[in-house]
LOGU-500759 format. One line per 4 residues: number of its first residue (from 1); their letters; for each residue x, y, z of N, C-alpha, C. Coordinates in Angstrom, 2 decimals. Layout:
N
NUM = a = X:Y:Z:X:Y:Z:X:Y:Z ~ ...
This chain:
247
1 = msng = 0.85:-1.20:0.00:0.00:0.00:0.00:0.88:1.24:0.00 ~ 0.56:2.21:-0.85:1.35:3.44:-0.89:1.02:4.30:0.31 ~ 2.03:4.97:0.88:1.78:5.86:2.01:1.66:7.31:1.56 ~ 1.57:7.55:0.25:1.39:8.89:-0.25:2.69:9.64:-0.45
5 = rgfl = 3.83:8.99:-0.14:5.12:9.64:-0.28:5.99:8.89:-1.29 ~ 5.36:8.03:-2.09:6.10:7.34:-3.12:6.75:6.05:-2.67 ~ 6.45:5.58:-1.45:7.04:4.35:-0.94:5.99:3.26:-0.88 ~ 6.37:2.09:-1.28:5.52:0.92:-1.08:5.98:0.27:0.21
9 = fgrd = 5.13:0.32:1.24:5.54:-0.06:2.59:6.16:-1.45:2.63 ~ 5.47:-2.45:2.11:5.97:-3.80:2.23:7.31:-4.00:1.55 ~ 7.45:-3.57:0.31:8.68:-3.79:-0.45:9.85:-3.01:0.15 ~ 9.66:-1.68:0.38:10.77:-0.86:0.84:11.15:-1.19:2.28
13 = falh = 10.17:-1.50:3.09:10.50:-1.85:4.48:11.28:-3.15:4.51 ~ 10.87:-4.12:3.71:11.60:-5.39:3.66:13.02:-5.16:3.15 ~ 13.17:-4.22:2.21:14.48:-3.96:1.63:15.39:-3.26:2.63 ~ 14.85:-2.25:3.33:15.69:-1.42:4.19:15.60:-1.77:5.67
17 = ggsi = 14.57:-2.48:6.07:14.36:-2.75:7.50:15.51:-3.46:8.16 ~ 16.07:-4.49:7.47:17.17:-5.24:8.07:18.39:-4.39:8.28 ~ 18.74:-3.56:7.29:19.93:-2.71:7.42:19.72:-1.65:8.48 ~ 18.50:-1.11:8.59:18.22:-0.12:9.63:18.33:-0.76:11.00
21 = arti = 17.80:-1.98:11.14:17.88:-2.67:12.42:19.33:-2.92:12.82 ~ 20.16:-3.28:11.85:21.59:-3.49:12.16:22.26:-2.18:12.53 ~ 21.84:-1.08:11.89:22.40:0.23:12.24:22.04:0.59:13.67 ~ 20.77:0.39:14.04:20.34:0.66:15.41:21.11:-0.21:16.38
25 = drlm = 21.31:-1.47:16.01:22.05:-2.39:16.87:23.45:-1.84:17.18 ~ 24.11:-1.30:16.17:25.45:-0.76:16.41:25.39:0.50:17.24 ~ 24.36:1.32:17.06:24.28:2.58:17.78:23.86:2.40:19.22 ~ 23.09:1.34:19.50:22.47:1.22:20.80:23.45:0.99:21.93
29 = flpg = 24.49:0.22:21.71:25.28:-0.26:22.82:26.69:0.32:22.78 ~ 26.86:1.41:23.51:28.14:2.07:23.58:28.90:1.53:24.78 ~ 30.23:1.38:24.70:30.98:0.82:25.81:30.96:1.74:27.01 ~ 30.73:1.19:28.20:30.71:1.95:29.44:32.02:1.84:30.17
33 = frdl = 32.10:2.57:31.24:33.25:2.53:32.13:34.55:2.94:31.44 ~ 34.51:3.80:30.45:35.73:4.16:29.73:36.72:4.87:30.64 ~ 36.21:5.65:31.61:37.10:6.42:32.46:37.59:5.62:33.66 ~ 37.04:4.42:33.86:37.38:3.64:35.04:38.49:2.66:34.69
37 = vkpq = 39.66:2.90:35.25:40.79:2.04:34.91:41.18:1.13:36.07 ~ 40.63:1.35:37.24:40.95:0.51:38.38:39.77:-0.41:38.68 ~ 40.00:-1.70:38.86:38.87:-2.61:39.15:38.14:-2.23:40.43 ~ 38.84:-1.65:41.40:38.17:-1.24:42.65:37.17:-0.12:42.38
41 = wvai = 37.50:0.76:41.44:36.56:1.82:41.09:35.31:1.25:40.44 ~ 35.52:0.29:39.53:34.37:-0.35:38.89:33.50:-1.03:39.93 ~ 34.12:-1.74:40.88:33.37:-2.45:41.92:32.54:-1.48:42.76 ~ 33.11:-0.33:43.10:32.39:0.66:43.90:31.23:1.24:43.12
45 = veel = 31.46:1.60:41.86:30.38:2.15:41.04:29.24:1.14:40.88 ~ 29.58:-0.11:40.62:28.54:-1.14:40.47:27.77:-1.34:41.77 ~ 28.46:-1.35:42.89:27.79:-1.56:44.17:26.85:-0.40:44.49 ~ 27.27:0.82:44.22:26.41:1.98:44.47:25.23:2.01:43.49
49 = kvag = 25.44:1.48:42.29:24.34:1.41:41.32:23.25:0.47:41.83 ~ 23.65:-0.63:42.47:22.70:-1.63:42.96:22.09:-1.22:44.30 ~ 22.93:-0.73:45.21:22.50:-0.53:46.60:22.11:0.90:46.92 ~ 22.44:1.86:46.06:22.18:3.25:46.39:23.27:3.80:47.31
53 = aqpv = 23.00:4.95:47.92:23.99:5.61:48.77:24.43:4.68:49.90 ~ 25.74:4.63:50.13:26.29:3.74:51.15:27.41:4.44:51.91 ~ 27.54:4.13:53.23:28.69:4.64:53.97:29.93:3.82:53.64 ~ 31.08:4.38:53.91:32.33:3.68:53.63:32.39:2.36:54.38
57 = sels = 31.90:2.36:55.61:31.95:1.13:56.42:31.21:-0.02:55.74 ~ 30.06:0.28:55.14:29.28:-0.76:54.48:29.93:-1.17:53.16 ~ 30.44:-0.20:52.42:31.12:-0.53:51.16:32.33:-1.42:51.41 ~ 33.10:-1.12:52.45:34.29:-1.93:52.72:33.92:-3.37:53.05
61 = krle = 32.80:-3.56:53.76:32.34:-4.92:54.08:31.89:-5.65:52.82 ~ 31.07:-4.99:52.02:30.51:-5.63:50.83:31.58:-5.99:49.81 ~ 32.60:-5.15:49.72:33.63:-5.33:48.69:34.89:-5.98:49.25 ~ 34.83:-6.32:50.54:35.95:-7.03:51.19:37.27:-6.28:51.01
65 = msym = 37.25:-5.00:51.34:38.48:-4.21:51.34:38.54:-3.42:52.64 ~ 39.68:-2.91:52.99:39.82:-2.18:54.24:39.03:-0.87:54.17 ~ 38.71:-0.34:55.35:37.97:0.92:55.41:38.74:2.03:54.71 ~ 40.04:2.12:55.01:40.85:3.20:54.43:40.97:3.07:52.91
69 = aakk = 41.06:1.81:52.41:41.14:1.61:50.96:39.83:2.03:50.29 ~ 38.70:1.62:50.88:37.40:1.98:50.31:37.22:3.49:50.30 ~ 37.61:4.14:51.40:37.48:5.59:51.47:38.35:6.27:50.43 ~ 39.58:5.78:50.26:40.50:6.37:49.28:39.93:6.26:47.86
73 = hced = 39.40:5.09:47.51:38.83:4.92:46.17:37.61:5.80:45.97 ~ 36.78:5.93:47.01:35.61:6.81:46.92:36.03:8.26:46.73 ~ 37.06:8.67:47.45:37.55:10.05:47.30:38.13:10.28:45.91 ~ 38.79:9.27:45.35:39.30:9.39:43.98:38.15:9.60:43.00
77 = llel = 37.09:8.79:43.16:35.94:8.90:42.27:35.21:10.23:42.49 ~ 35.20:10.70:43.73:34.61:12.01:44.02:35.38:13.11:43.31 ~ 36.69:13.04:43.35:37.52:14.04:42.70:37.35:14.01:41.18 ~ 37.14:12.81:40.63:36.91:12.68:39.19:35.52:13.13:38.78
81 = gyle = 34.63:13.31:39.76:33.30:13.82:39.47:32.22:12.79:39.31 ~ 32.48:11.52:39.72:31.48:10.46:39.55:30.63:10.23:40.79 ~ 31.07:10.70:41.95:30.33:10.47:43.20:29.98:11.79:43.87 ~ 28.95:11.72:44.70:28.59:12.80:45.60:28.81:12.32:47.04
85 = rrra = 29.10:13.24:47.92:29.36:12.89:49.32:28.43:13.69:50.22 ~ 27.88:13.02:51.21:27.06:13.72:52.20:27.27:13.09:53.57 ~ 26.95:13.85:54.59:27.08:13.36:55.96:25.71:13.13:56.54 ~ 25.57:12.07:57.32:24.30:11.75:57.97:24.58:11.41:59.42
89 = prae = 23.72:11.88:60.35:23.95:11.60:61.77:23.85:10.10:62.05 ~ 24.67:9.62:62.93:24.64:8.22:63.33:23.47:7.96:64.26 ~ 22.99:6.72:64.25:21.93:6.34:65.18:22.44:6.38:66.61 ~ 23.73:6.05:66.77:24.34:6.11:68.08:25.18:7.38:68.19
93 = vgrp = 25.74:7.59:69.37:26.56:8.77:69.60:27.82:8.68:68.76 ~ 28.24:9.80:68.20:29.44:9.82:67.38:29.34:10.84:66.28 ~ 30.43:11.01:65.56:30.44:11.97:64.46:29.54:11.49:63.33 ~ 29.01:12.40:62.53:28.18:11.99:61.38:28.94:11.05:60.47
97 = eify = 28.20:10.13:59.84:28.82:9.16:58.94:28.79:9.69:57.52 ~ 29.85:9.43:56.77:29.95:9.90:55.38:29.35:8.86:54.44 ~ 28.41:9.31:53.60:27.80:8.46:52.58:28.27:8.93:51.20 ~ 28.41:7.95:50.30:28.72:8.26:48.90:27.61:7.70:48.02
101 = rlng = 27.32:8.41:46.94:26.34:7.93:45.95:26.75:8.40:44.57 ~ 26.21:7.74:43.54:26.50:8.12:42.17:25.82:9.45:41.83 ~ 26.43:10.19:40.94:25.82:11.44:40.50:25.47:11.37:39.02 ~ 25.12:12.51:38.44:24.70:12.53:37.05:25.79:12.13:36.08
105 = kaaa = 27.03:12.49:36.36:28.13:12.11:35.48:28.29:10.60:35.44 ~ 28.09:9.94:36.59:28.22:8.48:36.65:27.18:7.80:35.79 ~ 26.01:8.43:35.61:24.96:7.82:34.78:25.46:7.59:33.36 ~ 26.41:8.43:32.90:26.93:8.27:31.54:27.77:7.01:31.39
109 = lfpq = 28.20:6.41:32.52:28.96:5.18:32.45:28.08:3.99:32.09 ~ 26.78:4.16:32.25:25.81:3.11:31.90:25.11:3.59:30.64 ~ 25.47:3.05:29.47:25.09:3.63:28.18:23.59:3.68:27.96 ~ 23.16:4.73:27.29:21.74:4.91:26.96:21.46:4.56:25.50
113 = agaa = 22.28:3.69:24.95:21.99:3.07:23.65:21.96:4.04:22.49 ~ 22.72:5.15:22.57:22.62:6.14:21.50:21.18:6.55:21.35 ~ 20.50:6.76:22.50:19.04:6.86:22.53:18.51:7.95:21.62 ~ 19.13:9.13:21.65:18.60:10.23:20.85:18.59:9.89:19.37
117 = ltle = 19.70:9.34:18.87:19.78:8.99:17.45:18.84:7.83:17.13 ~ 18.75:6.84:18.03:17.83:5.72:17.81:16.40:6.21:17.68 ~ 15.99:7.13:18.57:14.63:7.66:18.52:14.41:8.47:17.24 ~ 15.44:9.18:16.80:15.31:9.93:15.54:15.12:8.98:14.36
121 = ilea = 15.86:7.87:14.37:15.72:6.89:13.28:14.32:6.29:13.29 ~ 13.82:5.94:14.48:12.48:5.36:14.57:11.42:6.35:14.11 ~ 11.62:7.63:14.42:10.66:8.64:13.98:10.73:8.82:12.47 ~ 11.93:8.74:11.93:12.07:8.84:10.47:11.41:7.67:9.77
125 = vrtm = 11.54:6.48:10.35:10.89:5.29:9.80:9.38:5.46:9.84 ~ 8.87:6.04:10.95:7.42:6.27:11.03:6.97:7.22:9.91 ~ 7.73:8.28:9.66:7.37:9.25:8.62:7.39:8.61:7.24 ~ 8.37:7.75:7.01:8.54:7.15:5.70:7.56:6.02:5.43
129 = fgdt = 7.30:5.19:6.46:6.58:3.95:6.22:5.26:3.81:7.00 ~ 4.91:4.81:7.81:3.64:4.74:8.50:3.79:4.49:9.99 ~ 2.66:4.62:10.71:2.68:4.60:12.17:3.12:3.27:12.77 ~ 2.90:2.17:12.07:3.26:0.87:12.64:4.72:0.49:12.36
133 = apdr = 5.41:1.28:11.57:6.77:0.91:11.17:7.76:0.82:12.34 ~ 7.75:1.76:13.30:8.71:1.63:14.41:8.56:0.32:15.18 ~ 7.31:-0.07:15.46:7.10:-1.33:16.18:7.58:-2.52:15.36 ~ 7.34:-2.47:14.05:7.79:-3.57:13.19:9.31:-3.66:13.16
137 = llfq = 9.96:-2.51:13.15:11.42:-2.49:13.14:11.98:-2.99:14.47 ~ 11.37:-2.57:15.58:11.81:-3.03:16.90:11.59:-4.54:17.04 ~ 10.47:-5.03:16.51:10.23:-6.47:16.54:11.34:-7.20:15.79 ~ 11.73:-6.68:14.63:12.79:-7.29:13.84:14.11:-7.25:14.61
141 = yfqq = 14.36:-6.16:15.31:15.58:-6.04:16.10:15.66:-7.14:17.16 ~ 14.56:-7.34:17.90:14.57:-8.36:18.96:14.66:-9.77:18.38 ~ 14.08:-9.98:17.22:14.21:-11.28:16.56:15.67:-11.55:16.19 ~ 16.33:-10.55:15.65:17.74:-10.70:15.29:18.59:-10.94:16.54
145 = qaer = 18.27:-10.25:17.63:19.00:-10.44:18.87:18.83:-11.87:19.39 ~ 17.62:-12.38:19.32:17.36:-13.75:19.76:18.16:-14.75:18.93 ~ 18.23:-14.52:17.63:18.98:-15.43:16.76:20.47:-15.42:17.10 ~ 21.00:-14.26:17.48:22.40:-14.18:17.85:22.69:-14.92:19.16
149 = wkpk = 21.75:-14.88:20.07:21.97:-15.44:21.41:21.66:-16.92:21.51 ~ 20.78:-17.42:20.66:20.37:-18.83:20.76:21.56:-19.79:20.78 ~ 22.52:-19.70:19.85:23.64:-20.66:19.86:24.44:-20.62:21.16 ~ 24.61:-19.44:21.74:25.38:-19.32:22.97:24.62:-19.91:24.15
153 = lska = 23.33:-19.73:24.19:22.52:-20.25:25.30:22.34:-21.76:25.20 ~ 22.47:-22.32:24.00:22.29:-23.75:23.82:23.36:-24.56:24.54 ~ 24.46:-23.92:24.91:25.53:-24.60:25.62:25.23:-24.81:27.10 ~ 24.23:-24.11:27.62:23.90:-24.21:29.04:23.30:-25.57:29.36
157 = kslv = 23.65:-26.13:30.51:23.19:-27.46:30.91:21.96:-27.44:31.81 ~ 21.55:-26.26:32.27:20.37:-26.15:33.12:19.73:-24.80:32.88 ~ 18.48:-24.65:33.35:17.78:-23.38:33.17:18.45:-22.27:33.97 ~ 18.94:-22.59:35.16:19.64:-21.59:35.97:20.88:-21.11:35.23
161 = ekat = 21.64:-22.05:34.67:22.84:-21.68:33.92:22.47:-20.85:32.69 ~ 21.38:-21.23:32.03:20.95:-20.49:30.85:20.53:-19.06:31.22 ~ 19.78:-18.93:32.33:19.34:-17.60:32.76:20.52:-16.73:33.16 ~ 21.49:-17.33:33.83:22.69:-16.59:34.24:23.49:-16.15:33.02
165 = llad = 23.61:-17.04:32.03:24.32:-16.70:30.80:23.59:-15.60:30.04 ~ 22.25:-15.66:30.04:21.46:-14.63:29.37:21.70:-13.27:30.02 ~ 21.75:-13.24:31.36:22.03:-11.99:32.06:23.40:-11.45:31.67 ~ 24.37:-12.34:31.52:25.72:-11.92:31.11:25.71:-11.35:29.69
169 = lrek = 24.97:-11.99:28.79:24.89:-11.49:27.41:24.25:-10.10:27.37 ~ 23.21:-9.92:28.17:22.54:-8.62:28.21:23.47:-7.54:28.78 ~ 24.27:-7.93:29.76:25.18:-6.96:30.36:26.23:-6.51:29.36 ~ 26.67:-7.41:28.50:27.65:-7.05:27.48:27.08:-6.04:26.49
173 = egcf = 25.77:-5.96:26.39:25.14:-5.03:25.46:24.56:-3.81:26.16 ~ 25.01:-3.58:27.40:24.67:-2.32:28.06:23.75:-2.41:29.26 ~ 23.12:-3.56:29.49:22.28:-3.70:30.68:23.17:-3.87:31.91 ~ 22.60:-3.63:33.08:23.34:-3.86:34.33:22.39:-4.59:35.27
177 = arck = 22.72:-5.84:35.61:21.79:-6.68:36.36:22.53:-7.63:37.28 ~ 21.80:-8.22:38.21:22.31:-9.24:39.11:21.29:-10.38:39.21 ~ 21.77:-11.61:39.19:20.91:-12.77:39.39:20.75:-12.99:40.89 ~ 19.51:-13.22:41.31:19.22:-13.41:42.74:18.32:-14.63:42.92
181 = ydad = 18.43:-15.24:44.10:17.53:-16.35:44.45:17.20:-16.28:45.93 ~ 15.93:-16.48:46.25:15.53:-16.70:47.64:14.31:-17.60:47.65 ~ 14.04:-18.22:48.80:12.99:-19.23:48.88:11.61:-18.66:48.58 ~ 11.37:-17.39:48.93:10.04:-16.80:48.76:9.75:-16.43:47.31
185 = rgfr = 10.76:-15.92:46.61:10.51:-15.39:45.27:11.18:-16.20:44.17 ~ 12.00:-17.16:44.51:12.64:-17.98:43.51:13.78:-17.25:42.80 ~ 14.10:-17.72:41.61:15.22:-17.16:40.83:14.71:-15.99:39.99 ~ 15.51:-14.93:39.96:15.12:-13.75:39.18:16.37:-13.00:38.74
189 = ieey = 16.18:-12.18:37.73:17.21:-11.25:37.28:16.76:-9.85:37.70 ~ 17.55:-9.21:38.55:17.25:-7.85:38.98:18.06:-6.89:38.11 ~ 17.37:-6.07:37.33:18.02:-5.21:36.35:17.93:-3.75:36.81 ~ 19.10:-3.12:36.93:19.18:-1.76:37.44:19.41:-0.72:36.34
193 = hhpl = 19.73:-1.19:35.17:19.93:-0.25:34.05:19.66:-0.97:32.74 ~ 18.97:-0.27:31.86:18.72:-0.81:30.52:18.94:0.32:29.53 ~ 19.84:0.14:28.55:20.13:1.23:27.62:18.97:1.60:26.71 ~ 17.96:0.74:26.64:16.80:1.04:25.78:15.68:1.75:26.53
197 = lpvf = 15.90:2.15:27.77:14.82:2.75:28.54:14.16:3.93:27.83 ~ 14.91:4.86:27.26:14.24:5.96:26.54:13.39:5.47:25.37 ~ 13.84:4.40:24.71:13.06:3.83:23.60:11.79:3.20:24.15 ~ 11.89:2.48:25.27:10.71:1.87:25.89:9.68:2.93:26.29
201 = erhp = 10.16:4.07:26.77:9.23:5.12:27.19:8.47:5.69:26.01 ~ 9.13:5.79:24.87:8.47:6.33:23.67:7.69:5.26:22.92 ~ 8.17:4.00:23.00:7.53:2.89:22.27:7.28:1.74:23.25 ~ 6.25:1.87:24.10:6.02:0.87:25.16:5.76:-0.55:24.67
205 = haig = 5.30:-0.71:23.42:5.09:-2.06:22.89:6.39:-2.86:22.87 ~ 7.52:-2.15:22.82:8.81:-2.84:22.77:9.10:-3.60:24.05 ~ 8.50:-3.19:25.16:8.70:-3.90:26.43:8.17:-5.33:26.31 ~ 6.98:-5.46:25.76:6.41:-6.79:25.57:7.18:-7.62:24.57
209 = melr = 7.69:-6.96:23.52:8.50:-7.68:22.53:9.74:-8.27:23.18 ~ 10.41:-7.48:24.00:11.61:-7.98:24.66:11.28:-9.11:25.62 ~ 10.17:-8.97:26.36:9.79:-10.01:27.30:9.50:-11.32:26.60 ~ 8.79:-11.27:25.47:8.51:-12.48:24.71:9.80:-13.10:24.17
213 = mleq = 10.75:-12.25:23.79:12.04:-12.78:23.33:12.75:-13.52:24.46 ~ 12.74:-12.96:25.66:13.39:-13.61:26.80:12.72:-14.94:27.12 ~ 11.39:-14.96:27.08:10.65:-16.21:27.34:10.99:-17.27:26.29 ~ 11.09:-16.83:25.05:11.42:-17.75:23.96:12.82:-18.33:24.17
217 = llgs = 13.77:-17.50:24.57:15.14:-17.95:24.75:15.28:-18.91:25.93 ~ 14.54:-18.67:27.00:14.64:-19.51:28.19:13.65:-20.67:28.18 ~ 12.63:-20.59:27.35:11.60:-21.63:27.33:10.81:-21.66:28.62 ~ 10.55:-20.50:29.19:9.86:-20.42:30.48:9.05:-19.14:30.56
221 = kitr = 7.95:-19.19:31.30:7.17:-17.99:31.59:8.00:-17.06:32.47 ~ 7.99:-15.77:32.15:8.72:-14.77:32.93:7.75:-13.66:33.33 ~ 7.79:-13.28:34.59:7.00:-12.16:35.08:7.91:-10.94:35.22 ~ 7.52:-9.87:34.57:8.32:-8.63:34.64:7.67:-7.67:35.65
225 = reia = 8.43:-7.24:36.64:7.92:-6.33:37.66:8.81:-5.09:37.75 ~ 8.17:-3.93:37.70:8.91:-2.68:37.88:8.88:-2.32:39.36 ~ 10.06:-2.18:39.96:10.19:-1.89:41.39:10.59:-0.43:41.53 ~ 9.78:0.35:42.22:10.07:1.77:42.41:11.24:1.95:43.36
229 = ggsq = 12.02:2.97:43.11:13.13:3.27:44.00:12.64:3.88:45.31 ~ 13.45:3.80:46.33:13.07:4.34:47.64:14.09:3.98:48.69 ~ 13.62:3.86:49.92:14.53:3.57:51.04:15.16:2.19:50.93 ~ 14.52:1.29:50.17:15.05:-0.08:50.03:16.08:-0.21:48.91
233 = gpar = 16.30:0.89:48.16:17.29:0.82:47.10:16.81:1.51:45.84 ~ 17.66:1.56:44.80:17.30:2.23:43.55:16.18:1.49:42.81 ~ 15.56:2.20:41.87:14.55:1.57:41.02:15.19:0.48:40.17 ~ 14.38:-0.56:39.87:14.90:-1.66:39.05:13.72:-2.38:38.40
237 = vdfe = 14.04:-3.31:37.52:13.05:-4.20:36.92:13.45:-5.63:37.25 ~ 12.52:-6.40:37.81:12.76:-7.80:38.13:12.14:-8.69:37.05 ~ 12.91:-9.67:36.61:12.42:-10.70:35.70:12.38:-12.00:36.48 ~ 11.18:-12.41:36.89:11.00:-13.61:37.72:10.70:-14.79:36.80
241 = iatl = 11.51:-15.84:36.92:11.42:-16.99:36.02:10.56:-18.06:36.67 ~ 9.43:-18.34:36.06:8.38:-19.15:36.69:8.86:-20.53:37.10 ~ 9.52:-21.23:36.23:9.89:-22.61:36.53:11.08:-22.73:37.49 ~ 11.55:-21.59:37.97:12.65:-21.61:38.95:12.20:-21.04:40.28
245 = gvr = 10.90:-21.22:40.60:10.47:-20.89:41.94:9.27:-19.99:42.04 ~ 8.90:-19.27:41.01:7.76:-18.36:41.06:6.63:-18.93:40.23 ~ 5.48:-19.09:40.81:4.32:-19.69:40.12:3.28:-18.62:39.79
C-alpha cells in the first residue's frame, strides 16, 4: 500500500528494514566505564548502582576491602566527578557518617543506547513507512538479537545456567543486572539499568517484545515487575522466572 510519499511499505521496508535494524544495533550499545581504569573503582560504582547511597563502612564490608582503601577509592571517584558525598547523623553517639552515591556524570557510564539517534531513526521510519513501522522495526531487532543469542545459550546445561548466561549477554550489550535467588521469590534477574529505557518510554510495545524474546530464549514464563526506588534501594526491573520458583 502506498503511504502517499512514493514508498511501497511492504517492499521498501523489507528492503531497508534489516539494514536499519543493524544500524540501530550498532548505535544502541556504547561501551561503558571508559574512564574507570581501576577494578576497585568499577566495583564501587557497580555496588552503588545496585545498593544506592552507602557509607564507607558498608562498602568496605561488601567489597571485602579495608575501610581506608574503600574511602580512598571513593575520594578518587569524588575528585573525578562520579560520586557525591554527604554526611548523615549516626543512630548512636558519634560523628556523622559519610555516605557516597553516584551522580549525574556516573549515569553516563551506563550507556543509553545512543538513545537520541535511535529515537530519531524510529521517527524517520514512522514518517517514511507509517505509524506501525517503528514497532515492526523493533520487533525485527529483537528477533535478530534472539537469533544471535540462541547458539550461545544452547551450551547451558540447566535453566539456571541459561538464565545466568542470558544476564551476562545482556550486560555485554549495556544492561546492568544481578541474578538473585531466595525461597520466597525464587530465581530472578534484577536489572538496574537498561540502555533502551528511553526507547521503551516512547515505544512501550517494545517492552512486551523484549519479554517475549526472553521467554522464547529460556523456554519459560517470565513475570516482569517494575520496582520503584526508595529507602530499600534504587529503582529496578525484576524478571521472575516461573519454573525456577515463582508460580
